[in-house]
C-alpha positions as CSV (number, residue, x, y, z in Angstrom):
1,M,5.1,21.8,0.8
2,A,4.9,20.5,4.4
3,P,8.2,18.9,5.6
4,W,6.7,15.4,5.8
5,L,4.8,12.9,3.6
6,V,2.0,10.6,4.3
7,L,0.1,7.8,2.5
8,A,-3.1,6.0,3.0
9,G,-4.9,2.7,2.4
10,C,-8.1,2.0,0.6
11,L,-10.8,-0.6,-0.1
12,Q,-14.5,-1.6,0.2
13,S,-15.9,-5.0,1.0
14,I,-15.9,-6.7,-2.3
15,T,-15.8,-10.1,-4.0
16,F,-13.7,-9.7,-7.1
17,T,-14.2,-11.2,-10.5
18,Q,-11.7,-11.5,-13.3
19,E,-12.1,-9.6,-16.5
20,A,-10.7,-9.8,-20.1
21,P,-7.0,-10.6,-20.4
22,D,-5.6,-7.1,-20.2
23,A,-3.2,-7.2,-17.3
24,T,-2.8,-3.5,-17.3
25,G,-6.4,-2.7,-16.6
26,D,-7.0,0.8,-17.7
27,G,-3.7,2.1,-16.4
28,P,-0.9,3.4,-18.8
29,S,1.8,1.2,-20.2
30,A,5.4,1.2,-19.0
31,E,6.2,3.5,-21.9
32,A,3.4,5.9,-21.0
33,T,4.7,6.3,-17.4
34,G,8.4,6.3,-18.3
35,A,8.9,3.4,-15.8
36,D,12.2,1.6,-16.0
37,V,11.0,-1.8,-14.9
38,T,13.3,-4.3,-13.3
39,Q,12.2,-7.8,-12.1
40,E,13.5,-9.8,-9.2
41,Q,12.3,-12.7,-7.0
42,G,9.4,-12.0,-4.7
43,V,8.8,-12.8,-1.1
44,D,7.0,-15.6,0.8
45,A,4.5,-14.4,3.4
46,S,5.1,-17.4,5.5
47,Q,8.6,-16.3,6.3
48,D,9.1,-14.2,9.4
49,S,11.6,-11.8,8.0
50,T,11.9,-8.1,8.6
51,G,10.7,-7.2,5.1
52,P,12.6,-5.6,2.2
53,D,14.3,-2.3,2.5
54,A,12.9,0.8,0.9
55,L,12.8,0.4,-2.9
56,P,16.2,1.5,-4.2
57,D,14.9,4.1,-6.7
58,S,11.8,5.8,-7.9
59,T,10.8,3.3,-10.5
60,T,11.9,-0.2,-9.3
61,Q,9.4,-3.0,-9.1
62,E,10.0,-6.6,-7.9
63,T,8.0,-9.6,-8.9
64,G,6.7,-12.7,-7.2
65,G,7.4,-16.4,-7.7
66,G,6.4,-16.8,-11.3
67,D,3.2,-17.7,-13.1
68,G,1.9,-20.2,-10.7
69,P,-1.7,-21.5,-10.7
70,T,-4.4,-19.5,-8.9
71,G,-7.3,-20.9,-6.9
72,P,-11.0,-20.2,-6.7
73,G,-10.3,-16.5,-6.2
74,L,-9.7,-13.9,-3.6
75,T,-12.5,-12.6,-1.4
76,L,-12.3,-9.4,0.7
77,D,-14.2,-10.2,3.9
78,T,-17.4,-8.2,4.6
79,G,-16.8,-4.9,6.4
80,F,-13.2,-4.5,5.3
81,P,-11.0,-2.5,5.0
82,K,-11.1,-1.0,8.5
83,T,-9.6,2.5,8.5
84,A,-8.5,5.3,10.9
85,Q,-6.7,8.6,10.5
86,L,-4.9,11.4,12.2
87,N,-5.5,14.9,10.6
88,D,-3.0,17.5,11.6
89,T,-3.0,16.0,15.2
90,T,-0.3,15.3,17.8
91,G,-0.2,11.5,18.2
92,Q,1.9,8.4,17.9
93,Q,-0.8,5.8,17.4
94,L,-3.4,4.6,15.0
95,Q,-5.7,1.7,15.9
96,V,-8.5,-0.3,14.3
97,T,-10.6,-3.1,15.8
98,F,-12.3,-5.9,13.9
99,D,-13.4,-9.6,13.9
100,I,-11.4,-12.2,12.0
101,A,-14.2,-13.9,10.0
102,G,-12.7,-17.4,9.7
103,P,-9.5,-19.5,9.5
104,E,-6.7,-19.0,7.0
105,R,-7.1,-15.3,6.5
106,L,-4.4,-13.1,5.1
107,L,-4.4,-9.7,6.9
108,V,-2.8,-6.8,5.1
109,T,-2.2,-3.4,6.8
110,V,-1.3,-0.3,4.7
111,V,0.0,2.8,6.6
112,V,0.8,6.3,5.3
113,W,2.4,8.5,8.0
114,G,4.1,11.9,8.0
115,Q,5.0,14.6,10.4
116,H,5.3,18.4,10.5
117,G,9.0,19.0,11.1
118,G,11.1,17.8,13.9
119,S,12.6,14.3,14.1
120,G,11.4,11.5,11.7
121,V,8.5,9.3,12.6
122,W,9.9,6.2,11.0
123,P,10.3,3.4,11.7
124,V,6.5,2.8,12.1
125,V,5.7,-0.6,13.7
126,V,2.5,-2.6,13.2
127,S,1.4,-5.1,15.8
128,G,-1.7,-6.7,17.3
129,A,-4.3,-9.4,17.0
130,G,-1.9,-11.9,18.5
131,L,-0.2,-12.2,15.1
132,A,3.4,-11.9,13.7
133,W,3.4,-8.9,11.3
134,T,6.0,-8.6,8.6
135,N,6.9,-5.4,6.7
136,R,6.7,-6.3,3.0
137,V,7.5,-3.0,1.3
138,Q,8.0,0.6,2.3
139,Q,9.1,4.0,0.9
140,V,10.6,6.5,3.4
141,S,11.7,10.0,2.7
142,A,15.4,10.8,2.7
143,P,17.7,12.6,2.9
144,Q,16.0,16.0,2.7
145,Y,13.3,15.2,5.3
146,L,15.0,12.1,6.9
147,D,12.4,9.5,7.9
148,A,9.7,12.2,8.2
149,V,7.2,10.5,5.9
150,G,6.6,7.1,4.5
151,V,4.3,4.4,3.2
152,G,4.5,0.8,4.4
153,I,2.6,-2.4,3.9
154,W,2.6,-5.3,6.4
155,T,1.0,-8.8,6.3
156,A,0.1,-11.4,8.9
157,W,-1.5,-14.9,8.6
158,A,-4.5,-15.8,10.9
159,T,-5.1,-19.5,11.4
160,A,-8.4,-19.1,13.3
161,A,-11.4,-16.9,13.6
162,A,-11.3,-14.4,16.5
163,T,-13.4,-11.4,17.7
164,A,-12.5,-7.9,18.8
165,Q,-8.9,-7.9,17.5
166,T,-7.0,-4.7,17.5
167,V,-4.1,-3.7,15.2
168,T,-1.9,-0.7,16.1
169,A,0.5,1.4,14.0
170,Q,3.0,3.1,16.3
171,D,5.4,5.8,15.2
172,S,8.7,6.6,16.9
173,T,8.0,10.3,18.0
174,N,5.2,12.4,19.2
175,E,4.9,15.0,16.5
176,T,2.0,16.7,14.8
177,T,1.1,14.3,12.0
178,D,-1.2,13.3,9.2
179,A,-1.7,9.5,8.9
180,L,-3.9,6.8,7.5
181,I,-4.2,3.1,8.3
182,A,-6.3,0.5,6.4
183,V,-6.5,-3.2,7.4
184,Y,-7.8,-5.8,4.8
185,S,-8.8,-9.4,5.5
186,F,-8.7,-11.9,2.6
187,A,-10.1,-15.4,2.2
188,G,-8.6,-17.5,-0.6
189,A,-5.2,-15.7,-0.4
190,S,-1.9,-17.4,-0.9
191,Q,0.9,-17.0,1.7
192,N,3.2,-16.6,-1.3
193,L,3.0,-12.9,-2.0
194,G,3.6,-11.4,-5.4
195,A,5.2,-8.3,-6.7
196,F,5.6,-4.9,-5.1
197,G,6.5,-1.4,-6.5
198,G,6.4,2.3,-5.8
199,N,7.9,5.7,-6.4
200,N,10.0,8.0,-4.2
201,A,10.5,11.6,-5.2
202,F,13.1,12.0,-2.4
203,D,15.4,9.8,-4.5
204,G,15.4,12.7,-7.0
205,G,13.3,13.7,-9.9
206,T,9.6,14.1,-10.4
207,P,8.1,10.6,-10.5
208,P,4.5,9.6,-11.3
209,L,2.0,9.9,-8.4
210,S,1.1,6.2,-9.1
211,I,2.2,2.7,-8.5
212,S,3.4,0.3,-11.2
213,I,3.6,-3.4,-10.4
214,V,4.6,-6.3,-12.7
215,A,1.9,-8.7,-11.5
216,S,3.2,-12.3,-11.3
217,A,-0.1,-14.1,-11.7
218,A,-3.8,-13.9,-12.9
219,G,-6.4,-13.5,-10.1
220,S,-4.3,-11.1,-8.0
221,F,-5.5,-8.1,-5.9
222,L,-3.3,-5.0,-6.0
223,V,-3.4,-2.4,-3.2
224,G,-1.3,0.6,-2.4
225,G,-0.9,4.0,-0.7
226,L,0.0,7.5,-2.0
227,L,1.2,10.7,-0.5
228,D,1.2,14.1,-2.3
229,G,3.3,16.7,-0.4
230,L,2.3,19.7,-2.6
231,S,-1.5,19.7,-2.4
232,G,-3.8,20.2,0.5
233,S,-7.0,19.9,-1.6
234,G,-6.7,16.3,-2.7
235,L,-4.2,14.2,-4.6
236,S,-2.9,15.9,-7.8
237,G,-4.2,14.7,-11.1
238,S,-7.1,12.3,-11.7
239,P,-7.5,8.6,-10.7
240,F,-6.9,6.1,-13.4
241,S,-10.1,4.4,-14.4
242,N,-8.9,1.1,-12.9
243,T,-8.4,2.7,-9.4
244,T,-10.8,2.8,-6.5
245,Y,-9.9,4.8,-3.3
246,D,-11.0,3.4,0.0
247,V,-9.8,6.3,2.2
248,T,-8.3,9.7,1.5
249,L,-7.2,12.7,3.5
250,A,-6.6,16.3,2.5
251,S,-4.8,18.1,5.3
252,A,-4.5,21.8,6.1
253,S,-0.7,21.2,6.3
254,N,-0.8,21.0,2.4
255,D,-0.5,17.2,2.2
256,S,-2.9,14.8,0.6
257,L,-3.0,11.0,1.2
258,G,-4.8,8.1,-0.1
259,I,-5.1,4.3,0.0
260,C,-6.5,2.5,-3.1
261,H,-6.8,-0.7,-5.0
262,V,-7.2,-1.9,-8.6
263,N,-10.9,-2.5,-9.0
264,T,-10.6,-5.9,-10.8
265,L,-8.4,-8.8,-10.2
266,T,-5.5,-9.2,-12.6
267,A,-6.5,-11.1,-15.8
268,A,-2.9,-12.2,-16.5
269,P,0.7,-11.6,-15.4
270,G,2.0,-8.2,-16.6
271,L,2.5,-4.6,-15.8
272,V,-0.4,-2.8,-14.0
273,T,-0.3,0.9,-13.1
274,F,-2.8,2.5,-10.8
275,G,-3.2,5.7,-8.7
276,Q,-3.1,9.2,-10.1
277,T,-2.3,10.6,-13.6
278,A,0.0,13.3,-12.2
279,T,3.7,13.5,-11.6
280,E,4.8,15.0,-8.3
281,A,8.1,16.3,-7.0
282,A,7.3,15.7,-3.3
283,S,5.6,12.3,-3.2
284,V,5.9,8.7,-2.1
285,T,3.9,5.7,-3.2
286,A,4.1,1.9,-2.5
287,G,1.9,-1.1,-3.5
288,L,1.7,-4.9,-3.2
289,E,0.3,-7.8,-5.1
290,I,-1.9,-10.3,-3.1
291,R,-2.0,-13.6,-4.9
292,A,-4.8,-16.2,-4.9
293,Q,-4.3,-19.7,-3.5
């Protein structure tokens, strides 16, 4: 296993439609994953906070603000996500450039970043496009490889259309790294974000290489990142049938990363699990629910 972890972000340009009222999609139930689900109040994307701390254990989820009404539906803007990567390369920066298609867009940035020994790369900072970015969820390795690898998700609200905007993810050291970034742009999104969840093998044990989120509403979009620190030939296991990967990386350093989303909007509030079918002793995952207006 390489002494670091990384995760990635995934998505294609898509307008999503809701399906039958099975909130779990095709993922396993909480019993199937062994998840010990706890629920707490979610976060409001309009607040300029520093974002929650790393999830306190490998199977904790938090939920959003209840079963509120949803609007006409989320739409992922054409050409998104925008992605970039570092593959076994010395570097401190990942950047993507894009146009903001219209007013009232929710921008979501998923970063998976890990380094090959030395000092930790976290905290990673996301900035750019003239917007205020807020870290909503992260999982960071500790204590064995302190701050060496992590997955984080940031959001920002764009009030107006703009061209040639650049978003940068900047780490805190200049180590040899593997990293992924994916930026999504949504129309019809609420600033009131929903649930988040993830797993962290560095808290102990062998958690699932997947993300379980207790979705707070129908019509939500679920996105997340995964890092597998024991495979250089792709993420261990197989994807759940509800999971679509937008970007992946298999590194010669024996790490595999991916960013993915659930391929239908949630049909109802409830537990949704997506990602890989495997369990992994050296892994981190994190995901977030994007709610409709």
